[in-house]
C-alpha positions in Angstrom: 24.4 10.0 -8.8 25.0 7.0 -6.6 25.9 3.5 -8.0 22.5 1.9 -7.1 20.7 4.5 -9.2 23.1 3.9 -12.2 22.6 0.2 -11.9 18.8 0.7 -11.8 19.0 2.7 -15.0 21.1 0.1 -16.7 18.7 -2.7 -15.6 15.7 -0.7 -16.9 17.4 -0.1 -20.2 18.3 -3.8 -20.5 14.7 -4.8 -19.9 13.5 -2.2 -22.4 15.8 -3.7 -25.0 14.7 -7.2 -24.3 11.1 -6.3 -24.5 11.6 -4.4 -27.8 13.6 -7.4 -29.2 10.7 -9.7 -28.3 8.4 -7.4 -30.3 10.7 -7.5 -33.3 10.9 -11.3 -33.1 7.1 -11.4 -33.2 7.1 -9.0 -36.1 5.1 -6.3 -34.3 4.8 -2.8 -35.7 6.7 0.1 -34.2 3.9 0.9 -31.6 3.8 -2.8 -30.5 7.6 -2.8 -30.1 7.6 0.4 -28.1 4.7 -0.8 -25.9 6.4 -4.1 -25.2 9.7 -2.4 -24.5 8.2 0.1 -22.1 6.0 -2.4 -20.3 9.0 -4.8 -19.9 11.2 -1.9 -18.6 8.9 -0.5 -16.0 6.7 -3.6 -15.3 9.0 -5.1 -12.6 9.2 -1.9 -10.6 5.5 -1.2 -10.9 4.7 -4.8 -9.8 7.0 -4.4 -6.9 5.3 -1.2 -5.8 1.8 -2.8 -6.2 2.9 -5.7 -4.1 4.4 -3.4 -1.5 1.1 -1.5 -1.2 -0.7 -4.9 -1.0 1.7 -5.8 1.8 0.7 -2.7 3.7 -3.0 -3.7 3.4 -2.2 -7.2 4.4 -0.3 -5.9 7.4 -3.3 -3.9 8.5 -5.5 -6.9 8.0 -3.2 -9.2 10.0 -3.3 -6.6 12.9 -7.1 -6.3 12.9 -8.6 -9.5 11.6 -8.6 -11.4 14.9 -10.6 -8.8 16.6 -13.0 -8.6 13.7 -13.6 -12.3 13.8 -14.2 -12.2 17.5 -16.7 -9.4 17.2 -18.6 -11.1 14.4 -18.8 -14.4 16.2 -20.1 -12.5 19.3 -22.8 -11.0 17.1 -21.4 -7.4 17.3 -20.3 -4.9 14.7 -16.5 -5.1 14.6 -15.0 -2.5 16.8 -12.6 -1.3 14.2 -15.6 -0.5 11.9 -17.3 1.7 14.5 -14.9 4.3 15.9 -11.6 2.9 17.0 -8.4 4.3 15.7 -6.8 0.9 15.2 -6.8 -0.1 11.5 -6.2 3.5 10.5 -3.1 3.6 12.8 -1.9 0.4 11.0 -2.5 2.1 7.6 -0.5 5.1 8.7 2.3 2.9 9.8 2.2 1.0 6.6 2.2 4.3 4.6 5.3 5.4 6.6 6.9 2.0 5.8 6.2 2.5 2.1 7.6 6.0 2.0 10.7 5.2 4.0 11.3 2.2 1.8 11.0 4.4 -1.3 13.5 6.8 0.0 16.0 4.0 0.8 16.0 4.2 4.6 17.7 1.3 6.3 15.2 -1.6 6.8 15.6 -1.8 10.6 15.0 1.9 10.9 12.0 1.7 8.6 10.4 -1.2 10.6 11.1 0.5 14.0 9.7 3.9 13.0 6.7 2.4 11.4 5.9 0.2 14.4 6.5 3.2 16.7 4.0 5.3 14.7 1.3 2.6 15.0 1.8 2.2 18.7 2.0 5.9 19.4 -1.1 6.7 17.4 -3.0 3.8 19.1 -1.9 4.9 22.7 -2.7 8.6 22.0 -6.1 7.5 20.7 -6.8 5.5 23.8 -5.5 8.2 26.2 -7.4 11.1 24.5 -10.4 9.1 23.5 -9.9 9.9 19.8 -12.1 8.2 17.2 -12.8 8.6 13.6 -15.8 10.6 12.5 -19.0 8.5 12.0 -21.8 9.0 9.6 -24.9 10.6 11.1 -28.4 9.6 9.9 -30.4 12.6 8.7 -34.0 12.6 7.6 -34.1 12.6 3.8 -35.8 15.5 2.2 -36.4 13.6 -1.1 -38.5 10.4 -1.1 -38.2 7.9 -3.9 -40.9 5.4 -4.8 
């Protein structure tokens, strides 16, 4: 076990105790004390992970929003919603960033590899004319009134 893992466990235990003590001070029953202790112990890490996923989505939006606004103002369906492998490349890079962060990779390495994945996917998509599958309209066999 490395020292960071041990410190993480100590911190989690300390938060669990503080949550449980808050439940005792408010005269909760055993279930309430347990729930408050558990939520306090894991709440910070869970919130961190949710914010990190939110950051991935925000990164994708930052990379694509300008083009979407351009297309909408020009009266067109945004290119990224039609066939381009652009937003999906950003999501793949964000997913890699998330995974590397979870495994403790150095921040600089994480950022470089994630950016490299986005650029590589985008360039390959342009070079090989890759696109995401699109929905095809088919005649309906069932008609509703």
